[in-house]
MARZAFI-771865 format. One record per residue (C-alpha): x, y, z. Coordinates in nm, 2 decimals. Example, Ala and Ser with C-alpha at 12.3 -4.5 7.8 and 13.67 -1.06 7.14 Angstrom:
// MARZAFI-771865
[node [1.23, -0.45, 0.78]]
[node [1.37, -0.11, 0.71]]
// end
This chain:
// MARZAFI-771865
[node [28.90, -6.94, 12.58]]
[node [28.70, -6.76, 12.31]]
[node [28.33, -6.79, 12.28]]
[node [28.12, -6.70, 11.98]]
[node [27.92, -6.39, 12.01]]
[node [27.67, -6.25, 11.76]]
[node [27.78, -5.90, 11.71]]
[node [27.49, -5.67, 11.60]]
[node [27.56, -5.44, 11.31]]
[node [27.28, -5.18, 11.31]]
[node [27.41, -5.02, 11.00]]
[node [27.43, -5.35, 10.81]]
[node [27.07, -5.43, 10.91]]
[node [26.95, -5.09, 10.79]]
[node [27.13, -5.14, 10.45]]
[node [27.02, -5.50, 10.42]]
[node [26.76, -5.42, 10.15]]
[node [26.43, -5.61, 10.09]]
[node [26.41, -5.97, 10.22]]
[node [26.59, -6.20, 9.99]]
[node [26.36, -6.50, 10.05]]
[node [26.05, -6.29, 9.97]]
[node [26.21, -6.16, 9.65]]
[node [26.29, -6.52, 9.54]]
[node [25.94, -6.64, 9.62]]
[node [25.78, -6.35, 9.43]]
[node [26.01, -6.41, 9.13]]
[node [25.95, -6.78, 9.12]]
[node [25.57, -6.75, 9.17]]
[node [25.54, -6.49, 8.89]]
[node [25.75, -6.71, 8.66]]
[node [25.54, -7.02, 8.72]]
[node [25.22, -6.83, 8.69]]
[node [25.33, -6.70, 8.35]]
[node [25.43, -7.05, 8.24]]
[node [25.11, -7.24, 8.35]]
[node [24.86, -6.96, 8.29]]
[node [24.97, -6.94, 7.93]]
[node [24.94, -7.31, 7.90]]
[node [24.59, -7.30, 8.04]]
[node [24.49, -7.02, 7.80]]
[node [24.64, -7.21, 7.50]]
[node [24.54, -7.55, 7.64]]
[node [24.90, -7.66, 7.60]]
[node [25.26, -7.55, 7.62]]
[node [25.42, -7.37, 7.32]]
[node [25.61, -7.59, 7.07]]
[node [25.98, -7.64, 7.11]]
[node [26.22, -7.47, 6.87]]
[node [26.28, -7.81, 6.71]]
[node [25.91, -7.83, 6.60]]
[node [25.82, -7.77, 6.24]]
[node [25.77, -7.41, 6.12]]
[node [25.40, -7.49, 6.05]]
[node [25.35, -7.60, 6.41]]
[node [25.51, -7.30, 6.55]]
[node [25.33, -7.06, 6.32]]
[node [24.99, -7.22, 6.40]]
[node [25.05, -7.20, 6.78]]
[node [25.13, -6.83, 6.79]]
[node [24.86, -6.75, 6.53]]
[node [24.59, -6.92, 6.73]]
[node [24.71, -6.83, 7.08]]
[node [24.83, -6.47, 7.08]]
[node [24.66, -6.41, 7.42]]
[node [24.86, -6.69, 7.57]]
[node [25.18, -6.53, 7.44]]
[node [25.08, -6.20, 7.60]]
[node [25.00, -6.36, 7.94]]
[node [25.34, -6.53, 7.93]]
[node [25.51, -6.20, 7.85]]
[node [25.34, -6.02, 8.13]]
[node [25.43, -6.25, 8.41]]
[node [25.78, -6.34, 8.29]]
[node [25.87, -5.98, 8.25]]
[node [25.73, -5.91, 8.60]]
[node [25.94, -6.21, 8.74]]
[node [26.26, -6.05, 8.61]]
[node [26.22, -5.74, 8.84]]
[node [26.24, -5.92, 9.18]]
[node [26.52, -6.14, 9.03]]
[node [26.73, -5.83, 8.96]]
[node [26.65, -5.69, 9.30]]
[node [26.76, -6.03, 9.45]]
[node [27.09, -6.01, 9.28]]
[node [27.16, -5.65, 9.39]]
[node [27.05, -5.73, 9.75]]
[node [27.24, -6.05, 9.77]]
[node [27.56, -5.88, 9.65]]
[node [27.52, -5.60, 9.90]]
[node [27.45, -5.85, 10.18]]
[node [27.76, -6.04, 10.10]]
[node [27.97, -5.73, 10.11]]
[node [27.81, -5.62, 10.43]]
[node [27.91, -5.96, 10.57]]
[node [28.27, -5.89, 10.49]]
[node [28.30, -6.08, 10.16]]
[node [28.57, -5.92, 9.95]]
[node [28.62, -6.21, 9.71]]
[node [28.48, -6.19, 9.36]]
[node [28.18, -6.39, 9.46]]
[node [27.96, -6.09, 9.55]]
[node [28.04, -5.93, 9.21]]
[node [27.98, -6.26, 9.03]]
[node [27.64, -6.29, 9.20]]
[node [27.55, -5.94, 9.10]]
[node [27.66, -5.98, 8.74]]
[node [27.50, -6.32, 8.70]]
[node [27.17, -6.22, 8.85]]
[node [27.14, -5.90, 8.65]]
[node [27.22, -6.07, 8.33]]
[node [26.98, -6.35, 8.40]]
[node [26.71, -6.11, 8.48]]
[node [26.79, -5.91, 8.16]]
[node [26.77, -6.22, 7.94]]
[node [26.44, -6.32, 8.10]]
[node [26.30, -5.98, 8.04]]
[node [26.41, -5.99, 7.67]]
[node [26.25, -6.33, 7.63]]
[node [25.93, -6.20, 7.78]]
[node [25.93, -5.89, 7.55]]
[node [25.98, -6.13, 7.26]]
[node [25.67, -6.32, 7.36]]
[node [25.48, -5.99, 7.36]]
[node [25.60, -5.93, 7.00]]
[node [25.46, -6.27, 6.91]]
[node [25.12, -6.16, 7.04]]
[node [25.10, -5.90, 6.77]]
[node [24.87, -5.98, 6.47]]
[node [25.11, -5.81, 6.23]]
[node [25.39, -6.04, 6.33]]
[node [25.21, -6.37, 6.34]]
[node [25.09, -6.32, 5.99]]
[node [25.45, -6.35, 5.87]]
[node [25.59, -6.71, 5.92]]
[node [25.95, -6.59, 5.89]]
[node [25.90, -6.34, 6.17]]
[node [25.72, -6.59, 6.39]]
[node [26.01, -6.84, 6.36]]
[node [26.28, -6.57, 6.42]]
[node [26.11, -6.43, 6.73]]
[node [26.03, -6.77, 6.87]]
[node [26.39, -6.87, 6.84]]
[node [26.50, -6.54, 7.00]]
[node [26.26, -6.60, 7.29]]
[node [26.39, -6.95, 7.34]]
[node [26.76, -6.87, 7.33]]
[node [26.73, -6.57, 7.57]]
[node [26.48, -6.73, 7.81]]
[node [26.66, -7.07, 7.79]]
[node [27.04, -7.08, 7.78]]
[node [27.08, -6.70, 7.82]]
[node [26.87, -6.69, 8.14]]
[node [26.97, -7.02, 8.30]]
[node [27.34, -7.00, 8.25]]
[node [27.36, -6.67, 8.42]]
[node [27.12, -6.78, 8.69]]
[node [27.38, -7.05, 8.77]]
[node [27.64, -6.77, 8.81]]
[node [27.41, -6.60, 9.06]]
[node [27.40, -6.92, 9.26]]
[node [27.77, -6.98, 9.24]]
[node [27.85, -6.63, 9.34]]
[node [27.65, -6.68, 9.66]]
[node [27.74, -7.04, 9.73]]
[node [28.12, -7.03, 9.69]]
[node [28.19, -6.75, 9.95]]
[node [27.92, -6.90, 10.17]]
[node [28.11, -7.23, 10.17]]
[node [28.43, -7.08, 10.30]]
[node [28.27, -6.84, 10.55]]
[node [28.00, -7.08, 10.67]]
[node [27.72, -6.83, 10.59]]
[node [27.50, -7.11, 10.48]]
[node [27.46, -7.48, 10.59]]
[node [27.70, -7.70, 10.39]]
[node [27.42, -7.92, 10.24]]
[node [27.25, -7.60, 10.10]]
[node [27.59, -7.49, 9.96]]
[node [27.67, -7.82, 9.79]]
[node [27.32, -7.85, 9.64]]
[node [27.35, -7.50, 9.50]]
[node [27.69, -7.57, 9.35]]
[node [27.56, -7.89, 9.19]]
[node [27.28, -7.71, 9.01]]
[node [27.50, -7.41, 8.93]]
[node [27.73, -7.66, 8.75]]
[node [27.44, -7.80, 8.56]]
[node [27.33, -7.45, 8.46]]
[node [27.67, -7.38, 8.32]]
[node [27.67, -7.71, 8.13]]
[node [27.34, -7.61, 7.98]]
[node [27.55, -7.37, 7.76]]
[node [27.61, -7.68, 7.55]]
[node [27.24, -7.68, 7.46]]
[node [27.33, -7.40, 7.21]]
[node [27.54, -7.65, 7.02]]
[node [27.30, -7.94, 7.03]]
[node [26.92, -7.95, 7.11]]
[node [26.97, -8.29, 7.28]]
[node [27.12, -8.11, 7.58]]
[node [26.82, -7.87, 7.62]]
[node [26.70, -8.11, 7.89]]
[node [26.96, -7.95, 8.12]]
[node [26.77, -7.62, 8.12]]
[node [26.47, -7.73, 8.33]]
[node [26.69, -7.96, 8.54]]
[node [26.89, -7.65, 8.64]]
[node [26.62, -7.38, 8.63]]
[node [26.35, -7.52, 8.87]]
[node [26.58, -7.65, 9.15]]
[node [26.77, -7.31, 9.13]]
[node [26.44, -7.13, 9.19]]
[node [26.39, -7.33, 9.50]]
[node [26.75, -7.29, 9.61]]
[node [26.73, -6.91, 9.58]]
[node [26.43, -6.91, 9.81]]
[node [26.61, -7.13, 10.07]]
[node [26.93, -6.94, 10.06]]
[node [26.75, -6.61, 10.07]]
[node [26.58, -6.70, 10.40]]
[node [26.90, -6.84, 10.55]]
[node [27.16, -6.59, 10.45]]
[node [27.23, -6.39, 10.76]]
[node [27.25, -6.02, 10.81]]
[node [27.54, -6.04, 11.05]]
[node [27.84, -6.27, 11.11]]
[node [27.95, -6.44, 11.43]]
[node [28.28, -6.30, 11.55]]
[node [28.51, -6.43, 11.81]]
[node [28.53, -6.24, 12.13]]
[node [28.85, -6.30, 12.33]]
// end
């Protein structure tokens, strides 16, 4: 009768990279600091892309420092997110995952981090006096910041989650409730693609984004370094 035995893999542990859970915490904290610190500086959140041109122009004209604070922390948040994707992909491969999930997680995470970084850099541009003096530029860069930091970031964030959750489901690397919650919000993230077609579905973006940030933390701390093998 076979009994499960945890087989140590010293080489896998050495190549495990930085702790996934810590990377997820750092990325989420930096993102939230950028979001709320900018709101404190400006005494309110930035207007939605559906706001009038005058409202958008006034916000960025009056609150250039808030735009720069947001840019700083959101750009910083993209770095541990990219490291998370690379580390999670390597971890899955070390765990014996040869399915496309590891590559999907890597691609999704890197693209999500890249779009977040572009959105942050766009906010920095909106902190420049030369830009906010031109209403056309303000509207163009605000729209670019939204589309990259909204659908661009969130849709690929969902791919990162799916790339981890699907192989974890079949190999029991994560508890099933964790996997199913991840797949649920990954699906919502993919559906948020439709927010490009209609602003009414933009509500899907925060519904997917914030639970996914929590899920990445939970999965990061629970994804093992080694797998249990059967010893005859």
